[in-house]
N, C-alpha and C positions, 0 to 999 in steps of 0.2 A: 394153681389157681388160686383167684385169694378168695378165700371164706367167708370175711366179713365186708362190712359197709355196704356204701348203698349197691356193692353188683350180689351180695352173698341172698340166693333164695329166702323171702321169708318164711315165714312158718306161715303163716295165713294173709293169701292173695285178695285182695276186695277192697274198698276205700277207694279215697282220691287219688289221682297221683300224688310222690309227695316231690316237693320245689324243685324239681332238677338241675336247675343252673346258678350261675355265681353271683348273688346278689338276691338268690329267695324271692324276692316277694313280686310281688307281683300287681300291685295298678298299673307299673309303667308295663309289664308285660303286656297286660291287655289291649293299651291303646299302641304297641307295636304290633299286636293282630290283627287290629284295623287297616294298617298300612298291608302287612300281609295279604287279607282278602281284596286289595285295593292291586296287589302287584296280580296277584290271579285273575283280574278283572282288565287291567292295561293289555294282560300278556293275552290274553283269547279276546280281543276285541281288535277290530279291525279299522282304525282311526277315518281310512277315508270311505272306506263301505259304512260307516255310521254317518258319517257329515253327509255324505252325498246322496242318502236320504231324505236331507234338509235344505241343499245348497246342488244344483247345477254346477260339479264339477269335471274338469277337462287336462290335463295330465302334459304338462311342460316339463320335461327333461325328467327326474327322481321325485318332480312336484304336482300336488291336485290345485288348481287353480280354479276361483270361480268372483263372483260378485259376495260381497262380505253380508252374510246378513243382519249383522249389529247396529251396520251406519246406512244409509244411500250413494249409492253412488253408480256410476253408469260405464265404469272398467273394472275389471278385476285388481284386485288387491291383495284378497286372501285366498291363502296359501296353507294349503295341506302335508305334512310330511310323516308318508307312512314307514317309512323304513325308521324314523327316529322318535313317533310318536306323538305329535302334537302336533296346532293349528296357527298360525300368524297372521294379525293383519298390519299390511303395512301403511291403512288407511287411516284406523282409528285407533289401531296397536293391540289389541284384543286379541290374548295368544292363552294357550293352556295345554291341558290335555283333551280326552273323551272326558273325565269328572266336569271340568272348568267349560266345554263347550255345554253340556245339555244343562248343568244349571245357569249358563247365559240363558240358553235356546227358550226352556221351558221357564225361567224364574223360580228353579227352583232349590232346596235346601243339598246341604253334599248327603245327607241323606237318602233324601229321596233319591237324587243320583246317582247314588250305590246301588238302590234295592233295584232301580229300573232297568241299571248296564252290568248286573250283577244273575238279573233274569235272565237277561239277552245273550250273555255269553255262557248261562250255564253252570256261576261259582253259588253253590248253596248257601245261603244265609240263615240262622238260629235267630231265634230272641234272643235280647241281649237279657240271658239272663247268667247266673253260675255255673250252671254245666256249657252253655255255648262259649261264654268264656273262655274256659278251661281248654273248651277244644278250639278256638285259638291261637292261646295258648301254649297247646301240643304239636302246632304246626311250627310255630316258631323256634321252639327247642329244638325240634325234627334240626328243624334248618341249621342251628348251633353244632349239634351234635355231628351232623355232616360236613360241616368248614373243619369242626375238628380231627374228627377221623383224615378227611382230604390232607390236612397239613401231617398229622401224622405220619399216613403211608409217604407223602412226599418227603420228607424227613428222615426217612427209614430207605429211600431208594440211594437218595442220594448224597447222604452221610453216612450211612450206619453200617458196620460190615456185613449184616447181616442182609444186610441189601445189595453186596456182591452179587452171588447168581441172578438178581434182575439188571444188573446195572450189565452183564455181561449178554445178557439177553437182547436191550435193548438196542444194544453196538449189535449184534447180531444183522437184527430188524434194519438197521439203519439209521434209526432217529437217533438227534443230535442232542446234544445237552439243552441247547435254546429250542427244540421240540417241545424236551420231557418241560422245561420251566414255563412255557406256553400254555402249555396241557395238564401244568400240573401231576404229571404221570407218578403216581408211586407205588412203594411196593409191599404185602402185606403180609408180616412173615411170618416162618412153618409153623411159630407156636400157637397151641392152642390159645391162650388167654393177651395176649401181646397189648391187643386193640383194649379190648376187657382193664386191664389196668391203669393204658393210657389215658379212656375215660373215665376212671375209677377218679383216678388221682386229679382230674380239671373238676369233677364234681357233678360229671351228668348222671343224670338220673338215672339206673339200668333199664325202667320201663319205656323212656325216652328212646334210648339207644334200640331197643329190641322192637319197639314201635315203626325205627327209623330202619330194620333192617342189616343193625352192622353187626350183633349178637344173637347169640340163641340161647334158649331156656334148658340147660341140663338139667340133672338128677339133682345137685345140691347148689352149682353156683349160674354162671352163664358164661357162654363162651365165643369166643370169637367166627362168622359166617364166613366168613373169607381168610384163608393161610396159602400162603407160597404161592401171592399169583400177583400179575403185576396190576397195578389200581387203575383207570380209567373213569376220574369224577365224571357225571352229566351236570350241568348247568341249565337252570333257566334261561328264560331269555331274559329275564333282570339281576344274570349273574350267580344265583344261590346253586350251591351243589344240591339238588333234589335227587340224588342217587348214582349205582355207581356198578361199574361192571369189571369183574375178574376176569384175567387171561392167566389162566396155569401156562408157565414156561414151558410144559414139554406138548405130551402131547396125549394127554389124562386128559380123562372125560368127566365131566365134559365139558367142552375146551373154557365155554364160558360161565362163571355165574352173576346173574346180575338181579336189580333189586327188583323185588314187585310190588304192588301197588301197595302205597303207604300213603300217610294224610296230605305228601307233596309232591307224591308223584304217579302218574296214574303211564302205564306202560304201552304205549301205541297212541301218544297223544300229543308227545313235542320229538324231537329229532336233534341228535350229537351235534352236537356247533353250530345251531343254527346262531344262539347268541355272538359268536363270531361273522359267520358266513354270510348275513345278513347285509354287514355293512360294506363286504366287498359284491353284493346282489345289486346296491346302490347304485354302481357303479356301471354293473355288466349287464344289469337285467336279469342273468340269470342267474342260476343255482343246478350245481352236479351233486344229484343224489347218488351211494351207496348203498351197501347195506351193512359192514361193518366200520367199528370202531377205529381199526387199524389201516383201514381201507382211507377211510378217511382223514386220517393224522396222516397218511403217506402223502395224499395230495395237498395237504397244507402247508407241509414242511418243501413239495417241489415248487408252490407257488400258488397250486389250485386254492385261494382262503374263499371260495365260495364254495365248496364241497361239505354236505351235510350226510348224516347217517341216518338210516332207518331204524337199524340196533334190530336187523332178522326178522321183528315184526312183522309180517300183512301188512303193507302200506296201506292207512287209511284212512276214511275221511277228512277225519279231521288233522291230521301229518297235512291231506292237500291241501287244504284249509288255509294252514298256518303258512305254505311254502305264497299260497296267491297275495300273499298281504306285503310278500320281499320282493318277488321276481314274475318277469314277465315265459320266461322261458326255464323248462326243465332241460337237463340231461338225466337220463337215467343209466346208471353206469351201473350195472350188476354182473357177480359171477358170471362167467365166458363157460358153465355147467346147464346141462337140463333142468337143477332146480331155481338157478337164478333166469335164465331163458320163460318159465311161466310166474315165475316174481315179476320179470319184468314186463307181462303180459296183462299182470290183473293190476299191478301201478300207474298201468297205459291208460286205463280205464278208470280207474280212480280219479285218476289227474286231469283228465278231459273231464270227468264229468262234474273236478270243481269249478272250469273253466278254464282250462290252460286251452285253447281253439287253436285251428290253423297248425303254422307250422314251432307253436306253442310247446309241445314236448318230444323231441327226438331221444333217442337210444343211441348210449356208447357201446357198438362190439368188438369186445376185446379177443383176442387169438383163443381157441379153444384152451381150455381147464384152468386160464390166467384171471387173475381177481385183479384191482387198479393199484392194490400194494405192490403185488411182487414186480404187475404189469412197470409201472413207474419205477422200481428199484430198479430194475433191470435193463430197461431202456431210456429213462430222463425222462426230465419236461418235454423235451422238445414233439415226443415220441404220442407223448399224450395227447399233447396239440393239437396233432396231426389227427388223434384218434376223436378230438371233440369237432375237428371240422368236418370230418368225415361220418359221423354220427346221420342215424339215419332217420326221417321223419315220422313218427309215432304210425301213419295209417302203413306206410309201406315196410315197415316191422311185423303188422299185425297181418298184411295183405301174404307176407312172404309165410309166416306159422301158416294158414291157414292151403296156400298153395304148396305148402311141404307136404302134405298130407296126401294131396293127390301124386304127386311123386311121391310120395313110399306105396303108393298105390289102398291106401285105406278107406277112397273116398273118389267119387266117380269126377267129370270135370262137371255135371250140372250141380250135382250140389254141391261144389265148390263158387260155384260164379253167380248162385243164387246168394251165399254166406258174403263172396266178396261184396254185388249187389249193395247189398246192404251195408254193408263195413263204408262203402265209398260214401252209401248217402249220409253218413251219419259225419262226413267231413263239409266244410263251407261249398256252397252251390257251384263256384264259379271251382272248385278245385275234382268237380265228379269225371267228367270226359278224360281231364288225366289219367286218373289211378284208372279208367276203364280201359283204356288203351293200355295201361301197365300190366294190367290181369291179361289181358285178352293176349297179347304176345304172350305171357308165361305162361297160360294154358292153349298157346296154339289156336286160339278162337277169333275173333272180328269183334271189335267192342261194340254191332249192333246186335249181336248175341248176347251181351251182356244186358243190353239193354231190352232184348226184347226177353230175357228172364224178368228181369224187373216188371212188363207191364204187364206180365202174366201174373205175376204175385200182385200185381196192384189188384188184376181183375177178379182175382181170389180172395181179394179183401184180406190177404197176407197183415201181418204186422211187420214194420222194421225192427228190426233187432240191434245191437252192434253200440257200445259209448255212445251217448249222444253230444250234443253242444250246448248247453243252455247258451241262452239267449243277457250276455251282461247290459245293463243300461246306466249302469251306476253312475259312469263319467257322461252321461246326457250327449252320445254320440249325434242327435239333432242337431245340436249347436257347434261342431266343428265346420261346416261349411260358413259359417258369418264368421266364424276363426280365424278362419284360414284369410280372409277379404279383409280383416281387422289385419293380421298382420303383414299382411301387403301395404297396406294405406300407413300402417303405422311407421314404415320401410320407407316408402316412398315420400313422404314425409318430412321425414329427418334430411334427406336426400333427394329434394326432387328432380334434381339431373339426370337422375336413376328412368323416369318416367319417360323420357323419350328410348333407351335403350330397353328397354322390357315390354312397351307398350305393345308393339308385333308377338311378343311371345305368352302373351298374359289378355286372353279376351274378353274384352266388359260383359260383353253375353253369360259368363262363365259364371256370374258376380249375382248371388240367388237374393241379398240385402238388398232392393231400392234404394234407400240411401247411399250406401256404400257407391251404390256400380252410378249414383246420380253424381259423385265428388270424384268417382273416377274416372268419369266420361269427360266433368272438365281440368282434369290435370293433363288427361290426355291430349284433350283439344287446346290446351295453351302450351302443351310441354316445351317446343322454342322457345319460349318465355321464364322455361322454372328456369333456375342454377342455384338457390341457395333457399333457405326453410324459410327466407321472411318474402320467398318474393309469392308466394303461396296464397296467404292474407290476398295479398294485393289482384292477383290474377282473377281472385275469385270473388272481388270487391261489390258486384252485382250479381251476384248469385246466390241468394240467402243458402237454400238451403243445404247446397254446396260447403259453402263459408261456415255455419256452426256445425255440421258433421264432421268437417277438418280441425275446428278449434276445440271442439271434446276429444277427439283421439290425441291431440296435440299436448291438451292437458293433464290427459289419463294417463295411458299405460306408461305406467313409471317403469315395471318390470321387464319389457319389451326393451326401453330403450336405453335399461343398462345392461343388457344383451350384445347390441349390436352396434358395437364401439365406433369401426370406420368401416370404407367403402367394401374393404376387404369380406368384412363379416355381413354387412349387405347385398353384396351378390351372393356369396353361398348359400343365406338364406332363401333370397329370393329364385335363385337357382334351384331351392330343394321343390320350394314351394312347385314353382314352373312343372318339375317332374311329378310331383303330386298332384298337380290336375292332368297332368296328360295319364296316367297312368288310372286317372277317377272316370276320363274320359272313357280309356281302353277297356277299363270294367265293364260297364255301362253296355258297350255293346258289345264285350263277347256277353254278358247275361241276355242281351237279347238275342244274339245268335243262340244261344244253349237251353232259352227256353224254347226259342221257332222251332230247331229240330228234333226238340222231346216233343213238341207236339206235332209238327207232320211225322216224326217214326210214331208217334200213336197213331194217327190216322192211317199210320202204312205209305204216304205219299213224298214222294222224292225228293230230296233236300239236293236243290242246288249242289257241285261239288266248291264252286266260285267260294259257295257259305261257310263251308264244313272245313276248307283250306283258311280261310278267312280264322273263322274258331280258333283252329290248331293254332296257327300264327299266335295269336291273340296267349293261348294257353302255355306257347313256348314264350311268350315273351317276358310273360308276368310273374310267370315262375325264375325266371333270371331274376327278376329285379328284385320278386322276395328271396332269395338265395344269398344275390349282392348283398341285398343289408342286413342280414342277417348271420352274413360271413360266414356259409358254408357251401359247400365244392357240389356237390350232385344231390339228387333226392332221395 
């Protein structure tokens, strides 16, 4: 081991850090530290949620759109890209990250924006004094040390003779050279001081390496924390190496050594591979959450590049909030054992509390004793795709766990029924009867028994429990109906001949906006005269209000015009809207019947069988539509 130089234990500890990186000095590092704080704030801020506090946004594809707050406009040209962290207005040209938005909207300096957004994101800022500057500089130095260590480990794995055991291990695990390169996997040699000497030769200060968790302090000098392990670097959402996981090549205990909390890494806050998976999630709208590094890496290698790993920690609210920035659906795929099942149940509660509603959380069930890595290596990508398609809604997984206790004789049907009813009522209102019937069938009861349980509990003032579904309004659902109406009219104004084709399928009375309804009725009335876009203003020449609305729509929504470039695309869009309007009508009818049934049951009055049959028919119909929309086979 080296006994001199920066990595020797000094005789007296105390005083400031010695200068730890090549280049020595410090004003340039102070400037870069401000960049690190900015990166921390950006990584922990959902730009869609933040801007949604100021602007009414609605979802279109992977973007959020609304009316620009920086110039007057009647149709939306303001786009927010949550997956890429920026906004852009195609009307006035304004654009940038969340700092830019805050500065423009609040007429603030960058310093004001940094303080406000850091406070909101929970990033601590200290007064700009020498001590604070050193703390910021320390973070940059730790990141640089981590990068140097990752490069060293990777070089040893790929090229060094002492990396042969790790190369053989990777081959046994089926890890390809491309995967090793993609994740920059490495190997920590069995030597006590290989990394210590590497960092010393690169001018990395010993205290920095110690704070990074890369080395430990011995009696006389420092030694490597990781030895004889496959090294897996964890990166922040902005790409820096913030931590490592070291996996033993055999069955030694502990199987993994992980970086503890450091100034740049807090366990339970981030997720492994999210910096990669979020790009895939932008296309699929979904993320797969697994427990371990190699589970995640195996899925990426098999083509499931939207996989992330929770790294064996209890799934946290911070991790769930991070996932909500990038996906609307989560597939939980933990190990198929008792511990994995318990971890799945806890993660469900956390995800549902974070706002993943309805079918937003699904549970992937693997054969007993399997984990995602072993399963995909043994059975292939197609089999895992099948497991994703067969994934259970979180509500069914949770109900099954409760009813399993009944089958084991641990609890009676009445207690299970009470728990099940409480859980059923944590789902959207329109789902209640479907899951009541599911539980009743499993317990050998009737759905009316479950209703009676709930009514008795309400009468006794029992509080509901189980995971609750928060109401998220950031994307302004109240604006959805006029938006659909505007979509209809924009398409019809582009190709007026479609008015005749769709007039009987899109009823005018369904329009909530009076001015849009007036224009639509005028177009339907003169549909025989409409063939080209130029015909519209001609037939509306004597109808001032309708003509003015048509001019505004034709001049405005450029983003919609760009999306529908031909008749086929326009018909597909109108077909989707027609289906959406029918579904809305069915849901309204189902809610009316459900409320009526609950009210009559509560008053102990008979519900006509025809209404019960109609209600159950609507439940089945809407369930089929939901499963078809998200590409799943069964509840």
